[in-house]
C-alpha positions in Angstrom: 22.7 -15.5 25.1 23.7 -18.2 27.5 20.9 -20.7 28.2 22.5 -23.2 30.6 23.3 -22.4 34.2 26.9 -23.3 33.6 27.2 -21.0 30.6 25.7 -18.2 32.8 28.2 -18.9 35.5 31.1 -18.8 33.0 30.0 -15.4 31.9 30.0 -14.1 35.5 33.3 -15.7 36.2 34.9 -14.3 33.0 33.8 -10.8 33.8 35.3 -11.1 37.3 38.6 -12.5 35.9 38.8 -9.8 33.2 38.5 -7.1 35.8 41.2 -8.6 38.0 43.5 -9.3 35.1 43.0 -5.7 33.8 44.1 -4.4 37.2 47.2 -6.6 37.2 48.2 -5.4 33.7 47.6 -1.8 34.7 49.9 -2.3 37.8 52.6 -3.7 35.6 52.3 -0.8 33.1 52.6 1.7 36.0 55.9 0.1 37.1 57.2 0.1 33.5 56.3 3.7 33.1 58.3 4.6 36.3 61.4 3.1 34.7 60.7 4.8 31.4 60.3 8.2 33.1 63.5 7.8 35.0 65.3 6.8 31.8 63.9 9.8 29.9 65.0 12.1 32.7 68.5 10.5 32.6 68.3 9.5 36.3 70.3 6.3 36.4 70.0 5.6 40.2 66.2 6.0 40.0 66.0 3.9 36.9 68.0 1.1 38.5 65.7 1.1 41.5 62.6 1.2 39.4 63.9 -1.6 37.1 64.5 -3.8 40.2 60.9 -3.3 41.1 59.6 -4.1 37.6 61.2 -7.5 37.4 59.1 -9.2 40.1 56.0 -7.6 38.8 56.6 -9.0 35.3 57.3 -12.4 36.8 54.1 -12.2 38.8 52.2 -11.3 35.6 53.6 -14.4 33.9 52.8 -16.6 36.9 49.2 -15.4 37.0 48.8 -15.9 33.3 48.2 -12.3 32.2 51.5 -12.0 30.3 53.3 -14.5 28.1 56.7 -15.5 29.4 58.5 -14.2 26.3 56.6 -10.9 26.4 57.8 -10.3 30.0 61.3 -11.3 29.1 61.3 -9.0 26.1 60.1 -6.0 28.1 62.7 -6.5 30.8 65.4 -7.0 28.3 64.6 -3.8 26.4 64.4 -1.8 29.6 67.8 -3.2 30.8 69.4 -2.4 27.5 68.2 1.2 27.7 69.5 1.5 31.2 72.9 0.2 30.1 73.0 2.7 27.3 72.3 5.5 29.7 75.8 5.2 31.2 
């Protein structure tokens, strides 16, 4: 258990940050699922629109530090590749 005031403060801060970061990751997952659902349905226009919405969300996740740059790049690349194969 934390004994110093600073350690107690870090625990409080870490709990707050974990909640915020979890919400950010959940938001990104929701956008990715919209693209995947459109791809599964074979709806290219909807998938294109959803993919355009995913890109800034992934970039925001990288900027906020909840995703690694390469992870976001890989996810976007794979979704783009699946969209191209849909044609």
